[in-house]
C-alpha positions in Angstrom: -57.1 4.6 83.2 -56.3 2.6 80.1 -55.5 5.9 78.3 -53.0 6.8 81.0 -51.3 3.4 80.8 -50.9 3.8 77.0 -49.4 7.2 77.4 -46.9 5.9 79.9 -45.9 3.1 77.7 -45.5 5.5 74.7 -43.3 7.8 76.8 -41.1 4.9 77.9 -40.7 3.6 74.3 -39.9 7.2 73.1 -37.3 7.6 75.8 -35.8 4.2 74.9 -35.7 5.1 71.2 -34.0 8.5 71.9 -31.4 6.8 74.1 -30.6 4.2 71.4 -30.4 6.9 68.8 -27.9 8.9 70.9 -25.8 5.8 71.5 -25.6 5.0 67.8 -24.7 8.5 66.6 -22.0 9.1 69.1 -19.5 6.7 67.5 -20.1 8.3 64.1 -19.2 11.8 65.5 -16.1 10.3 67.1 -15.1 8.6 63.9 -15.6 11.8 61.9 -13.5 13.8 64.3 -10.7 11.2 64.2 -10.8 11.1 60.4 -10.7 14.9 60.2 -7.8 15.0 62.6 -5.9 12.4 60.5 -6.4 14.4 57.3 -5.2 17.6 59.1 -2.2 15.7 60.4 -1.4 14.5 56.9 -1.7 18.0 55.5 0.5 19.3 58.3 3.1 16.7 57.5 2.9 17.6 53.8 3.3 21.3 54.5 6.3 20.7 56.7 8.1 18.7 53.9 7.4 21.2 51.1 9.7 24.1 52.2 12.7 21.8 52.4 12.1 20.4 48.9 11.6 24.0 47.5 14.7 25.2 49.1 16.8 22.5 47.5 15.4 23.3 44.0 15.7 27.1 44.2 19.4 27.2 45.1 20.7 29.9 42.7 23.4 29.1 40.2 24.0 32.8 39.6 25.3 33.9 42.9 28.1 35.6 41.0 25.6 38.1 39.7 25.2 39.6 43.2 25.9 43.3 43.0 25.4 43.5 39.3 22.3 44.5 37.3 21.3 41.9 34.7 20.5 43.5 31.4 20.1 42.5 27.7 22.1 43.9 24.8 21.7 43.3 21.1 24.3 40.9 19.7 25.2 43.2 16.9 25.0 46.6 18.6 27.9 48.6 17.1 27.8 51.4 19.7 30.8 51.3 22.0 29.0 52.3 25.2 28.6 50.1 28.2 26.5 50.4 31.4 28.3 50.3 34.7 28.0 47.5 37.2 26.0 45.2 34.9 26.1 41.6 33.7 25.2 40.7 30.2 24.8 37.5 28.2 27.3 37.7 25.3 26.7 34.2 24.0 25.1 33.9 20.6 21.9 32.0 20.5 21.3 29.8 23.5 24.8 30.0 24.8 25.4 31.5 28.2 28.5 33.6 28.3 28.4 36.3 31.0 30.2 39.6 30.8 30.7 41.9 33.8 31.5 45.6 34.0 32.8 47.7 36.9 31.6 51.1 38.2 33.5 52.8 35.3 31.9 50.8 32.6 35.1 48.8 31.9 34.7 45.2 30.8 36.5 43.4 33.6 35.4 39.7 33.5 33.8 37.1 31.2 32.8 33.6 32.2 31.3 30.6 30.6 30.6 27.1 31.9 30.9 25.7 28.4 32.3 27.2 25.2 30.3 25.9 22.2 31.9 26.5 18.8 30.1 28.3 16.0 28.1 26.1 13.7 27.6 27.7 10.3 25.3 24.9 9.2 22.7 25.6 11.8 23.4 29.2 12.7 23.0 32.3 10.5 26.4 33.8 9.7 27.7 36.2 7.1 29.8 35.2 4.1 32.9 36.1 6.1 31.9 33.6 8.8 30.7 36.1 11.4 27.4 36.6 13.2 27.5 40.4 12.7 28.7 42.6 9.8 31.0 44.5 12.1 32.2 44.9 15.7 31.3 47.5 18.4 33.2 50.7 18.3 34.6 50.8 21.8 36.6 53.9 22.5 40.2 53.2 21.5 39.6 50.9 18.5 40.1 53.9 16.2 43.9 53.6 16.8 45.6 52.0 13.9 47.5 49.5 16.0 44.4 48.3 17.8 41.7 45.8 16.7 38.1 45.4 17.8 39.2 42.3 19.8 36.6 39.7 20.9 37.1 38.4 24.4 35.2 35.3 23.1 35.6 35.0 19.3 32.9 34.6 16.7 34.2 31.2 16.0 33.7 30.3 19.7 30.1 31.6 19.8 30.7 35.1 21.0 28.6 38.2 19.9 30.0 41.5 18.7 28.6 44.2 21.0 30.6 46.3 23.4 30.3 43.7 26.2 32.5 41.3 24.3 34.9 43.8 22.5 38.0 45.5 23.8 40.6 47.5 21.9 43.4 45.0 21.4 46.8 45.1 19.9 46.4 44.0 16.2 49.4 41.6 16.3 48.3 40.0 19.6 44.7 39.6 18.2 45.6 38.2 14.8 48.9 36.3 15.3 49.8 36.4 19.0 48.6 34.8 22.2 45.0 35.7 21.7 44.9 34.0 18.3 46.7 30.9 19.7 44.3 30.7 22.6 41.3 30.8 20.3 42.8 28.3 17.9 43.6 25.9 20.8 39.9 25.9 21.9 38.7 25.5 18.3 41.0 22.5 17.7 39.8 20.9 21.0 36.2 21.3 20.0 35.3 23.7 22.8 36.2 24.3 26.4 34.7 24.4 29.9 35.1 26.6 33.0 36.2 29.5 30.9 37.1 32.8 32.6 38.7 36.0 31.3 40.0 38.6 33.7 40.7 42.0 32.1 42.7 44.8 33.8 43.3 48.4 32.9 46.0 51.0 33.7 43.5 53.5 35.0 39.8 54.1 35.5 39.3 56.4 32.5 40.4 54.2 29.5 38.7 51.4 27.8 41.9 50.0 26.5 43.0 47.0 28.7 46.6 46.7 29.9 46.4 42.9 30.5 44.4 39.7 29.9 44.2 36.5 31.9 42.4 33.5 30.5 41.7 30.3 32.4 39.9 27.4 30.8 39.8 23.6 30.5 40.3 21.6 27.3 40.3 17.8 27.1 40.7 17.6 30.9 43.7 20.0 31.0 43.5 23.3 32.9 45.1 26.1 31.0 46.1 29.6 32.1 47.1 32.2 29.5 48.2 35.6 30.7 49.7 38.4 28.6 49.9 42.1 28.2 47.9 44.0 25.6 50.8 44.8 23.3 52.7 43.6 20.3 54.3 40.3 21.3 56.8 40.4 18.4 58.2 43.7 19.7 58.3 42.5 23.2 60.0 39.2 22.3 62.5 41.2 20.1 63.3 43.5 23.1 64.0 40.4 25.2 66.2 38.9 22.5 63.9 36.0 22.1 63.5 36.3 18.3 65.8 36.4 15.4 65.1 38.2 12.2 63.7 35.9 9.6 64.5 36.1 5.9 61.7 37.9 4.1 59.5 35.8 1.9 57.3 36.7 -1.0 53.8 37.6 -0.1 52.7 36.3 -3.5 49.9 33.7 -2.9 50.4 30.1 -3.9 49.0 29.3 -7.2 48.2 25.6 -6.7 44.7 24.4 -6.5 41.6 24.4 -8.7 39.3 27.1 -7.5 36.4 25.7 -9.6 36.4 22.7 -7.3 35.7 24.9 -4.3 33.6 27.7 -6.0 30.5 25.6 -6.3 28.2 28.4 -7.6 30.8 29.4 -10.1 30.7 33.1 -9.3 34.5 33.5 -9.0 34.3 34.0 -5.2 34.8 31.4 -2.5 32.8 31.8 0.7 33.8 30.3 4.1 31.0 27.7 3.8 32.3 26.6 0.4 35.9 26.4 1.6 34.8 24.4 4.7 32.7 22.1 2.6 35.8 21.4 0.4 37.7 20.4 3.5 39.7 23.5 4.2 40.3 24.6 7.8 39.8 28.1 9.0 41.3 30.7 9.0 42.5 31.1 5.5 45.7 33.3 5.6 46.7 35.7 2.9 49.5 33.4 1.7 47.0 30.7 1.0 46.1 30.1 -2.7 42.4 30.5 -1.9 42.8 33.9 -0.2 42.5 36.0 -3.4 39.1 34.4 -4.1 37.7 35.2 -0.6 36.4 38.3 1.1 38.6 39.6 3.9 36.4 42.5 4.9 38.5 43.7 7.8 41.7 43.4 5.9 43.6 41.6 8.6 45.0 38.9 6.3 42.7 36.3 7.7 39.4 34.9 6.5 37.2 32.9 8.9 39.2 33.6 12.0 
């Protein structure tokens, strides 16, 4: 009898302990569920925010490349061939100057957010002040009246491959509107929002018929548009010029070359001339010209 009573009491105590245990663990399970739900909610909120942030950061700044294949070209590639429907960086070093071709391989457009002038103190240039020893041989440059004309000049940070060279009238390139435009940008210390539009008389030639340059210097928007021809002849045809008396082409004899020729080799480099305070280009009527190397024979050194 006593044994039965003890067993009954043990059963009651066990039941009570189990009941207490279940009552204590239930809140823990509920708390764990609530914490997990809160973490999931936080993760969900984070995931919802991420796409919006990513979309803002990945907005492309090169939408203008749409429809063109982005390729690379050696800065000093002298071949005159171009690929069709491509975009190429023609800025020397870290500059970003973009050149575009059409379906016929014609160079039709060049853009640059910022034109940064050549710096011969930090950049490797030849003794004639160029990045490359020569320019690309684009079909047409073999004509005597045409130059290997840079769309963006060496002095403005442009390379010398076919994506930056067009056959250009020699007078226009050396002394005309093209030369004036380049000189204006140099004197301003650079330019922004640069764009060149190049047009052709037909789809077979690589010789442009017209250029249009748009750029900003010192807050002023400039538009230069001109035909690819001799401006002197055109102005003469229009009666805008008068014949000037001929002057001697003999160079000036003033100046002490030894003060400029620092290494005493009898030749003056562009670096030596700049270090002595002379501005580029040096023309053939300048007294320094006979001591300098005009490799392309255009009457200008350091243009």
